[in-house]
PAZAPA-4460 file (N, C-alpha, C; in steps of 0.05 Angstrom, whole numbers, plus 32768, in hexadecimal, padded with zeros to 4 digits):
% residues 166
    n_x    n_y    n_z   ca_x   ca_y   ca_z    c_x    c_y    c_z   seq   type   mol
   7DD5   7D4D   7F46   7DE8   7D65   7F35   7E05   7D5D   7F3F     1      M     A
   7E13   7D57   7F2E   7E30   7D56   7F3E   7E48   7D6D   7F32     2      V     A
   7E5A   7D6E   7F44   7E72   7D80   7F42   7E7E   7D79   7F35     3      I     A
   7E93   7D80   7F23   7EAA   7D74   7F10   7EB0   7D8D   7F08     4      R     A
   7ED2   7D7A   7EFA   7EEB   7D91   7EF6   7EDC   7D9B   7EE1     5      R     A
   7EE1   7DB0   7EE0   7EDB   7DC5   7EBE   7EF4   7DC5   7EA3     6      A     A
   7EF4   7DD4   7E94   7EFF   7DD0   7E7C   7EF5   7DDE   7E63     7      S     A
   7F0C   7DE9   7E58   7EF9   7DFD   7E4B   7EE1   7DFE   7E3B     8      V     A
   7EDA   7DE5   7E2D   7EC3   7DE1   7E24   7EB0   7DDC   7E36     9      A     A
   7EAD   7DE8   7E48   7E9D   7DF1   7E5E   7E92   7E13   7E63    10      D     A
   7EAA   7E1A   7E52   7EB1   7E40   7E52   7E8D   7E43   7E4D    11      A     A
   7E75   7E43   7E30   7E68   7E48   7E29   7E57   7E3A   7E3A    12      P     A
   7E53   7E2D   7E4A   7E3E   7E26   7E64   7E43   7E3C   7E73    13      A     A
   7E53   7E3E   7E70   7E59   7E4E   7E9B   7E4F   7E6A   7E95    14      V     A
   7E5F   7E6D   7E7B   7E50   7E84   7E6D   7E35   7E86   7E69    15      L     A
   7E1F   7E82   7E61   7E00   7E7F   7E6B   7E01   7E83   7E87    16      R     A
   7E0D   7E6A   7E97   7E05   7E7C   7EAA   7E0B   7E97   7EAD    17      V     A
   7E24   7EA2   7EB2   7E25   7EB2   7EB7   7E07   7ED9   7EAA    18      F     A
   7E08   7EC2   7E94   7DF5   7EDF   7E79   7DD7   7EE0   7E92    19      D     A
   7DD1   7EC1   7E97   7DBC   7EBF   7EA7   7DBD   7EC9   7EC4    20      E     A
   7DD1   7ECD   7ECD   7DD5   7EDC   7EED   7DCD   7EFE   7EE4    21      V     A
   7DE1   7EFA   7ECF   7DD4   7F21   7EC5   7DC5   7F2B   7EBD    22      I     A
   7DAC   7F1F   7EAC   7D99   7F1A   7EB2   7D8B   7F19   7EC5    23      A     A
   7D87   7F0E   7ED0   7D7C   7F15   7EEA   7D7F   7F2C   7F04    24      W     A
   7D9E   7F35   7F01   7DAA   7F4A   7F15   7D9F   7F60   7F0D    25      F     A
   7D9A   7F67   7EE3   7D8E   7F76   7ED2   7D7B   7F7B   7EDF    26      V     A
   7D69   7F65   7EDB   7D49   7F70   7EED   7D41   7F68   7F08    27      A     A
   7D5E   7F70   7F1C   7D52   7F77   7F2A   7D5B   7F94   7F3B    28      M     A
   7D68   7F96   7F20   7D7D   7FBC   7F22   7D94   7FBD   7F30    29      G     A
   7D9E   7F9C   7F27   7DC3   7FA5   7F36   7DC7   7F9A   7F18    30      N     A
   7DDC   7FB6   7F14   7DE7   7FBE   7EF8   7E02   7FBB   7F06    31      D     A
   7E05   7FC7   7F1D   7E23   7FCA   7F25   7E30   7FBE   7F27    32      G     A
   7E28   7FA2   7F37   7E38   7F82   7F32   7E53   7F83   7F1B    33      Q     A
   7E45   7F7A   7F05   7E48   7F66   7EE1   7E3F   7F70   7ED3    34      W     A
   7E34   7F93   7ED1   7E26   7F9F   7EBF   7E19   7F96   7EBD    35      G     A
   7E07   7F99   7E96   7DE9   7F8A   7E94   7DEA   7F81   7E7D    36      T     A
   7E02   7F80   7E6E   7E00   7F6D   7E51   7E0C   7F5A   7E50    37      E     A
   7E05   7F40   7E47   7E13   7F24   7E46   7E36   7F24   7E49    38      P     A
   7E39   7F17   7E59   7E56   7F09   7E57   7E60   7EF6   7E41    39      W     A
   7E50   7EEA   7E33   7E52   7EDC   7E1B   7E50   7EF0   7E01    40      S     A
   7E52   7F09   7DFF   7E53   7F23   7DF9   7E68   7F2F   7DF0    41      A     A
   7E7B   7F2A   7E04   7E91   7F35   7E08   7EA8   7F21   7E03    42      S     A
   7EBB   7F2A   7DF4   7ED1   7F16   7DEB   7EDF   7F11   7E02    43      P     A
   7EE4   7F2D   7E12   7EFB   7F29   7E2B   7EEA   7F12   7E37    44      Q     A
   7ED2   7F18   7E46   7EC8   7F0B   7E5A   7ECC   7EEF   7E56    45      R     A
   7EC3   7EED   7E39   7EC4   7ED5   7E27   7EE2   7EC1   7E31    46      V     A
   7EF6   7ECD   7E2E   7F17   7EC4   7E27   7F0F   7EC7   7E51    47      A     A
   7F01   7ED5   7E62   7F0D   7ED3   7E79   7F02   7EB4   7E8A    48      R     A
   7EEB   7EB9   7E83   7EDC   7E9F   7E86   7EEB   7E7C   7E6F    49      V     A
   7EED   7E81   7E5D   7F08   7E6B   7E52   7F14   7E65   7E64    50      S     A
   7F33   7E7A   7E67   7F3E   7E75   7E7D   7F3E   7E69   7E92    51      E     A
   7F23   7E78   7EA4   7F1A   7E6B   7EBF   7F0C   7E4C   7EB4    52      A     A
   7EFE   7E46   7EB1   7EFD   7E2B   7EAB   7F1B   7E14   7EA8    53      C     A
   7F26   7E1E   7E9A   7F45   7E0C   7E91   7F50   7E0A   7EA1    54      A     A
   7F59   7E27   7EBB   7F62   7E16   7ED0   7F5C   7E01   7EDE    55      M     A
   7F78   7DF2   7EF3   7F72   7DDF   7EF6   7F62   7DD9   7F1A    56      P     A
   7F54   7DF7   7F1E   7F49   7DFA   7F3B   7F29   7E03   7F33    57      G     A
   7F23   7DF0   7F1C   7F08   7E02   7F09   7EF9   7DE7   7F08    58      A     A
   7EE2   7DF4   7F11   7ECB   7DDB   7F1A   7EA9   7DE1   7F14    59      W     A
   7E9D   7DD2   7F08   7E8C   7DDD   7EFD   7E73   7DC6   7F12    60      V     A
   7E4D   7DCC   7F0C   7E3F   7DC1   7F1E   7E32   7DB9   7F07    61      V     A
   7E28   7DA0   7EFD   7E18   7DA0   7EE9   7E07   7D82   7EEC    62      E     A
   7DF0   7D8F   7EE8   7DD5   7D7F   7EDC   7DD8   7D5C   7ED9    63      E     A
   7DC6   7D4B   7EDD   7DC4   7D35   7ED3   7DC3   7D36   7EB6    64      P     A
   7DB1   7D4E   7EA7   7DB1   7D53   7E8D   7DC6   7D53   7E7D    65      S     A
   7DE1   7D63   7E95   7DFB   7D70   7E8B   7DF9   7D90   7E83    66      G     A
   7DE2   7D9D   7E85   7DE2   7DB6   7E92   7DF3   7DBE   7E9A    67      R     A
   7E0C   7DD2   7E9F   7E1C   7DD4   7EAF   7E05   7DF0   7EBC    68      V     A
   7DFF   7DF9   7ED4   7DF7   7E00   7EEC   7DFF   7E1A   7EFB    69      R     A
   7E2A   7E15   7F02   7E36   7E1E   7F11   7E4C   7E1D   7F07    70      A     A
   7E62   7E38   7F16   7E76   7E2B   7F0A   7E90   7E2F   7F2D    71      A     A
   7EA8   7E2F   7F2C   7EB5   7E30   7F49   7ECA   7E30   7F36    72      L     A
   7EDC   7E3F   7F42   7EFF   7E41   7F39   7F13   7E4B   7F58    73      V     A
   7F1D   7E37   7F56   7F39   7E43   7F65   7F4F   7E3C   7F64    74      L     A
   7F57   7E55   7F79   7F76   7E50   7F6A   7F88   7E6D   7F75    75      G     A
   7F9B   7E7A   7F6C   7FA3   7E8F   7F76   7F98   7EAE   7F74    76      E     A
   7FA6   7EB6   7F90   7F8D   7ED2   7F93   7F87   7EE4   7F7B    77      S     A
   7F88   7EF0   7F74   7F7A   7F07   7F5D   7F8E   7F19   7F62    78      M     A
   7F93   7F22   7F53   7FAB   7F38   7F50   7FA5   7F50   7F66    79      P     A
   7F8D   7F5C   7F60   7F85   7F71   7F67   7F79   7F7C   7F87    80      Y     A
   7F85   7F5F   7F9B   7F7F   7F5A   7FB4   7F95   7F53   7FC2    81      V     A
   7FA0   7F60   7FDE   7FC3   7F4E   7FE6   7FBF   7F39   7FE6    82      P     A
   7FD5   7F2A   7FDD   7FEE   7F17   7FD6   7FDF   7F00   7FF2    83      A     A
   7FE6   7EF2   7FEE   7FD4   7ED9   8012   7FE5   7EE1   801E    84      A     A
   7FF5   7ED9   8036   8007   7ED9   8048   800C   7EC0   804E    85      T     A
   8000   7EA6   8053   7FFA   7E8A   8064   7FED   7E7C   803E    86      E     A
   7FFA   7E61   8041   7FE4   7E4F   802A   7FC5   7E5C   8024    87      P     A
   7FBA   7E5F   8014   7FA6   7E67   8007   7F98   7E5C   7FF7    88      E     A
   7F81   7E50   7FFC   7F70   7E48   7FE9   7F5B   7E5C   7FDC    89      V     A
   7F5B   7E6D   7FBD   7F49   7E90   7FBA   7F36   7E7C   7FB0    90      Y     A
   7F20   7E7E   7FAD   7F05   7E7F   7F9E   7F08   7E99   7F86    91      V     A
   7F0D   7E8C   7F77   7F12   7EA8   7F58   7EFC   7EB1   7F49    92      R     A
   7EE9   7E9D   7F54   7ECF   7EA1   7F48   7EB1   7E83   7F4E    93      L     A
   7E9F   7E91   7F51   7E8E   7E89   7F5E   7E7F   7E91   7F4A    94      L     A
   7E63   7E7C   7F43   7E4D   7E86   7F2C   7E41   7E6D   7F35    95      I     A
   7E1E   7E75   7F33   7E10   7E60   7F37   7DF2   7E71   7F24    96      A     A
   7DE1   7E5D   7F1C   7DC7   7E64   7F09   7DB8   7E73   7F2E    97      A     A
   7DAA   7E7C   7F17   7D93   7E8A   7F3D   7D73   7E7F   7F3D    98      R     A
   7D77   7E65   7F2D   7D55   7E5A   7F2D   7D51   7E49   7F3A    99      D     A
   7D33   7E42   7F4C   7D42   7E2E   7F66   7D48   7E0F   7F63   100      E     A
   7D47   7E08   7F4B   7D50   7DEC   7F45   7D6A   7DEF   7F53   101      G     A
   7D81   7DFC   7F55   7D98   7DFA   7F56   7D9C   7E0D   7F7C   102      V     A
   7D86   7E11   7F7A   7D8C   7E20   7FA0   7D95   7E16   7FB0   103      R     A
   7DAD   7E24   7FC2   7DC1   7E15   7FCF   7DE0   7E0E   7FC5   104      G     A
   7DDE   7E15   7FA1   7E05   7E08   7F91   7E12   7E18   7F9E   105      V     A
   7E0A   7E33   7F9C   7E25   7E3F   7FA2   7E28   7E39   7FC2   106      G     A
   7E1E   7E31   7FDC   7E1F   7E30   7FF1   7E36   7E17   7FE7   107      R     A
   7E2F   7E02   7FE8   7E3B   7DE6   7FE1   7E51   7DE5   7FD0   108      R     A
   7E58   7DF9   7FB4   7E6F   7DFC   7FB1   7E80   7E14   7FC5   109      L     A
   7E7B   7E1F   7FD9   7E8C   7E28   7FE6   7E95   7E0A   7FFB   110      M     A
   7E85   7E09   8006   7E89   7DF1   8014   7E9D   7DE2   8007   111      A     A
   7EA1   7DD8   7FEC   7EAE   7DC3   7FDF   7ECC   7DD4   7FDF   112      F     A
   7ECA   7DEE   7FDA   7EE3   7E02   7FDF   7EEF   7DF9   7FF6   113      A     A
   7EE0   7DF5   8002   7EE2   7DE9   802D   7EF5   7DCD   8027   114      D     A
   7EE6   7DC6   801A   7EF3   7DA4   8015   7F0E   7DAE   8007   115      D     A
   7F0B   7DB4   7FFB   7F21   7DAC   7FDE   7F3F   7DBB   7FED   116      R     A
   7F35   7DD0   8000   7F4F   7DDD   8015   7F63   7DCB   801B   117      A     A
   7F4D   7DC2   8034   7F46   7DA0   804A   7F5E   7D93   8038   118      R     A
   7F52   7D8C   801F   7F64   7D74   800B   7F7A   7D7F   8008   119      A     A
   7F87   7D8D   8000   7FA0   7D9F   8004   7FAE   7DAC   8015   120      M     A
   7F9F   7DAA   8029   7FAF   7DA7   8044   7FB9   7DC5   804B   121      G     A
   7FA1   7DD6   8036   7F99   7DFA   8041   7F8B   7DFF   8052   122      V     A
   7F8B   7E0A   8068   7F7B   7E20   8084   7F69   7E2F   807B   123      N     A
   7F80   7E3B   8067   7F6D   7E61   805F   7F5C   7E5B   8044   124      R     A
   7F47   7E6B   8042   7F38   7E6E   801E   7F3A   7E91   8023   125      L     A
   7F37   7E94   800D   7F2F   7EB7   800D   7F19   7EB8   7FF5   126      R     A
   7F08   7ECA   7FF3   7EFB   7EDA   7FE0   7EF5   7EF2   7FD8   127      V     A
   7EF2   7F00   7FC0   7EE7   7F17   7FB9   7ECE   7F16   7FB1   128      D     A
   7EC9   7F2C   7FB4   7EA3   7F2F   7FA7   7E9C   7F4C   7FA4   129      C     A
   7E8C   7F4E   7F97   7E7F   7F6B   7F8E   7E76   7F7A   7FB1   130      Y     A
   7E83   7F85   7FB4   7E7A   7F9D   7FCE   7E64   7FA9   7FCD   131      G     A
   7E57   7FA8   7FB1   7E42   7FBC   7FB0   7E27   7FB6   7FB3   132      G     A
   7E14   7FCA   7FB1   7DF8   7FBC   7FAC   7DED   7FC2   7FCF   133      G     A
   7DDB   7FB0   7FCF   7DCD   7FA7   7FF2   7DEC   7F9C   8003   134      S     A
   7DFE   7F95   7FF7   7E0D   7F77   800C   7E0C   7F5E   8006   135      G     A
   7DEB   7F54   7FF6   7DE9   7F39   7FF8   7E00   7F2A   7FF5   136      A     A
   7E12   7F34   7FE5   7E2E   7F20   7FD8   7E3D   7F13   7FF4   137      L     A
   7E3F   7F33   7FFB   7E4D   7F2E   8010   7E44   7F21   8025   138      V     A
   7E28   7F26   802D   7E21   7F19   8048   7E1F   7EF1   8038   139      R     A
   7E1B   7EF0   8020   7E1B   7ED1   8018   7E32   7EC7   802A   140      F     A
   7E56   7ED5   801F   7E67   7ECC   8029   7E6F   7EC4   8042   141      Y     A
   7E62   7EDB   8057   7E5E   7EDF   806C   7E50   7EC2   8073   142      E     A
   7E3C   7EB3   8064   7E23   7EA5   8080   7E38   7E88   8074   143      S     A
   7E53   7E84   8069   7E61   7E77   805A   7E79   7E62   806C   144      C     A
   7E7E   7E85   8080   7E8D   7E85   8094   7EA3   7E9B   808D   145      G     A
   7EA7   7EA3   8075   7EC3   7EBB   806A   7EB2   7ECF   8086   146      Y     A
   7EC7   7EE2   8081   7EC4   7EFB   8097   7EDB   7F0F   8086   147      E     A
   7ECE   7F2D   8081   7ED6   7F42   8075   7EF8   7F45   8081   148      R     A
   7F06   7F44   8066   7F21   7F4D   8075   7F2C   7F6B   806B   149      I     A
   7F1F   7F6B   8052   7F23   7F8D   8049   7F18   7F92   802D   150      S     A
   7F14   7FAF   801D   7EFA   7FB6   8011   7F16   7FC2   7FFE   151      T     A
   7F0F   7FBE   7FDC   7F1B   7FC8   7FCB   7F0B   7FD6   7FB7   152      F     A
   7F1F   7FE7   7F97   7F10   7FEB   7F8D   7F24   7FE1   7F70   153      E     A
   7F0C   7FD6   7F63   7F19   7FDA   7F37   7F07   7FED   7F36   154      V     A
   7F20   7FF8   7F24   7F09   8014   7EFC   7EF1   800E   7F1D   155      D     A
   7EE8   801D   7F2D   7ECF   8027   7F36   7EC0   8005   7F38   156      G     A
   7ECF   7FF3   7F3E   7EBC   7FDF   7F4C   7EC1   7FDE   7F6C   157      W     A
   7EAD   7FD7   7F7E   7EAA   7FCF   7F94   7EB0   7FBB   7F9B   158      P     A
   7ED1   7FB0   7FA5   7ECD   7F9B   7FA5   7ED5   7F9A   7FD3   159      G     A
   7EC7   7F77   7FD6   7ECD   7F76   7FF5   7EE5   7F57   7FE9   160      Q     A
   7EF4   7F62   8000   7F04   7F3C   7FF9   7F01   7F31   801C   161      L     A
   7EF7   7F17   8017   7EF3   7F12   802D   7F05   7EF4   8035   162      L     A
   7F05   7EE2   8051   7F14   7ED0   8059   7EFE   7EBD   8063   163      G     A
   7F15   7EA8   8075   7F07   7E97   8081   7F22   7E85   8080   164      R     A
   7F26   7E7A   80A2   7F3C   7E5F   80AD   7F25   7E4B   80A9   165      S     A
   7F2A   7E2D   80AB   7F1A   7E16   80AB   7F1F   7E0F   80C7   166      L     A
***
């Protein structure tokens, strides 16, 4: 698999990954993170993913067959978290397929984010994620070297802000 720059043309493939992950969440009883409906069925979410894929810090992981299996978007912090107090790279989006064939790709993309930050001369990264459910997602980011900064809520959705210094 290779990591390559994304473009808006990758949005349908990234939406397929979202749809697969949401189906996996629903099967395990996790409907709090992103709901139960496929993102590809929501014009608002299709637009959001298209905009994200068009950003200069958007990347996808692609199999040799050309199938997109994961996406990472780096950029400025999200508007619902406190502004950065120092230069940073913000992980705006991380999504990875849930099958065994791509196991570990999320961790690989987080290491790639570290590499991108170093290349930019930036020593700070932040990410936010779903802070509800079992807490597994928060623990994933902690296992990547991130520490909890603060919690937040957006329209009843519980979030966790995390950060790390290189």
